[in-house]
N, C-alpha and C positions, 0 to 999 in steps of 0.2 A: 620584187617588181619595182623598177624605178620609172616613175612617170616622167620626170625630167621637165625643167622649165622651158625647154625648147618648144614644147607644145604650146605654151602660153605665148612665147615670142612669135609663133606662127599664127596666133589668133585662135588656136583650138582650145575650147573651154573644157576644163577638167570636170567631169561629173562628180556630184557629191558622193556617190557610192564608191567611186574610184579614189577620191580624196581620203575616204575612211580607211583605205588600204595603204596609205603612205606611212612608211616607217622613217625614223630619224636617219637611218642609214641611206635612205633614198634621197634625202634632202642635203645631207652633209657635203657630197662632192660638189654640187652646184653652189652651195654656200661658201665653201672654201675658195672656189674659183672667183666668186663675187668679191671676197675680201683680200685676195692675194696681193693686191697692190697697196693695201692699207698698212699703216704702221703696226709694228709688233705682230706681223703675220705669223711668224714662227710660234709665238705664244698661242695664237688662235688655233693653229694647226695642232699643237699639243693638247689644248683643251678639247678640241674636236675629237681627238682619239679617246680621251677620257670619257666624253659624253657618249661616244659610240659603245664603249664597253658597258656603260651603265644603262643606256636607253636605246641602243641601236636596234634591237629586235622587238621593240614595243611600238605598235601603231601610235602615231602622234596624238590622235584624238582620244586615246586611252590614258595618256599621261595626265595625272590629276595633281591637285595641290598637295595632297598627303605624300605622294611620291617625291615631289620636288622638295618639300620641307624635310623629308627624311634624308634626301641627298645632301641638303645643307648641313644637317646634324652629323652625318657621316663624315663629311669633309672636315668639320670642326674637330671631330674625334680623331681624325688622322693628323691633326696638328696644323691644319690650314687656319690662317687668321681670317677674321670677318671680311677684310678687304679682298682677299684672294677668293673667298667664297662668292662674294658679290660680283667679282669680275666673271667668274665662270657662269653664274646665273644670268648675268647681263648678256653674255654671248648666246646662251640658250634662248633667251627671250628674243634677241635680235634674229636668230635663225628662224624661229617660229613666225616672227613678223614678216620676214622676207618670204617664207614659204606661203604665207597668207597672200602676200602681194602677187606671188606667182600662181595662185589658185591651187596650191598643192594641199593646203589645209583650210578648214572653214573658220569663220569668225569665232565660233564657240571655243575652239582650241586655243586661239589667240587670247581670248578673254580669260581662260583658265590659267594659262601660264602667267599672265600679267597680275593675277591675284597674289602671287607669291611675293612677299615683302622682302626688301633688302635687310640684311642684318645691320645692327648699329655698329659703327666703326669707332674705336677709341680715338680721341683727338690726337693729332700728331704732336710730337715733342718739338718745341721751338728752341733752338740753341744758336747762339751767336758765337762766332770765332773771337778769341781773345786777340789783342794786338800782337802778341808773340806768334800766335798761330797764323795770323794774316801775313806777317813778315816771312814766316817759314814757307807758307804756301807760295808767295810771290817769288821767293828765292828759288823754288823748285821749277818754276814755269820757264819754258823756252822764251827767248826774247820776243818772238812774234805773238806769243800768247799772253804775256804779262799785262799789256794794256787792256786786253779784253777782260781778263780776270779782275783787274782793278776797276773797270767799269761795272762789272757785275757786283762786286763787293760794295761799291759806293752808290749805286743807283737803284739796286733791286730789280734791274731789268733781267729778263730771261735771255738765254744764249741766242735763241733765234731772233729776238728783238734787237740784240746788239749787232749780230752779223748782218741784219737787214737794214741797219741804220744808215741813212743817207745824209750827206752834208746839208742838203736843203732843209733837213729837219733839225738842224743844230742852230740854236740862237744863243751865242756866247754873250751878246750884249745884255740880254735879259736873263741869262743863266737858266735857260730851259732847252730841253730837247723833246721832240715828239716821237713817241713810239707808236708806229702806225700798224704794223703787222703783229698784233697782240693775240693772245690765246683765245680771247672771246670775240675777236674781230673788231673791237672798238679802239680808236686811237686814245692815247692818254699822254698828258704832259708830265715830264720827269724833271725835277730840279737838278741843276748842275752844281755839285759842291766843288771844293777846291781840288780834290784829287781827280775828279772827272775833268775839270777844266784843264788841269795840267796834261792829262792824257790827250785831250782833243787838240790843245795847242801844240803838243809835241808830235802829232801825227801828220805826216805829209799828205796834203790834199792833191790827189792825182787828177789830171785833166782827162784821162781815158776811162775813169770809173766814177760813178756818183756815190759809191759806198765809202764810208769812213774807214772800214777795215777791208783792205784789198787782198784778193787772191787771184793771181794771174790765170789760174785754171777755171775760176768760176766767178770772177769779179767780186768775190767776197773773201774775208780773211780765211786762212787755213783753219781746219777744224780738227 
């Protein structure tokens, strides 16, 4: 029996006794529609099918910490790393939180799911390219891509930050540029070294676009 969040959207309150009959399979279609425009939707859809196989026929209010911790251990036993397990659990927790927002499950169910702790993830391995590897990488780049890769290697900026960089954020005199659309939403100043300076000075500044790296189809560089 699918209650559906349409009832909530129409202002119909879901009674507690009905909420106790909500299964994960009742919530999943609404949840996947909710996240369908988010990044990595295909991965969420895949995880959703896995969660349905494991918990689909269990009323959500009956899912307890022991079940979820057993699920974590089973995933590890199947060869999944801690980071993968944490992503799957994070999606399940988000699903239950949205079901709570939609009045499909009660607060107690949400509190139970939130008690499950993330697994400790090993620190990532930090490795820098050698000078030979850098030259080899740049040699393989197409001409339009080479300056972007050079910027990334010498500034530490992310791909999105570089593609969204505008000329107004470039200060060659003080050898600084401002990355405004960062991952955490906060602007940060990035020093300009000699390699970055050469890229910027060698890039044509167009009058019909504010972006440093221009793409005629989207006003940004090709991707």
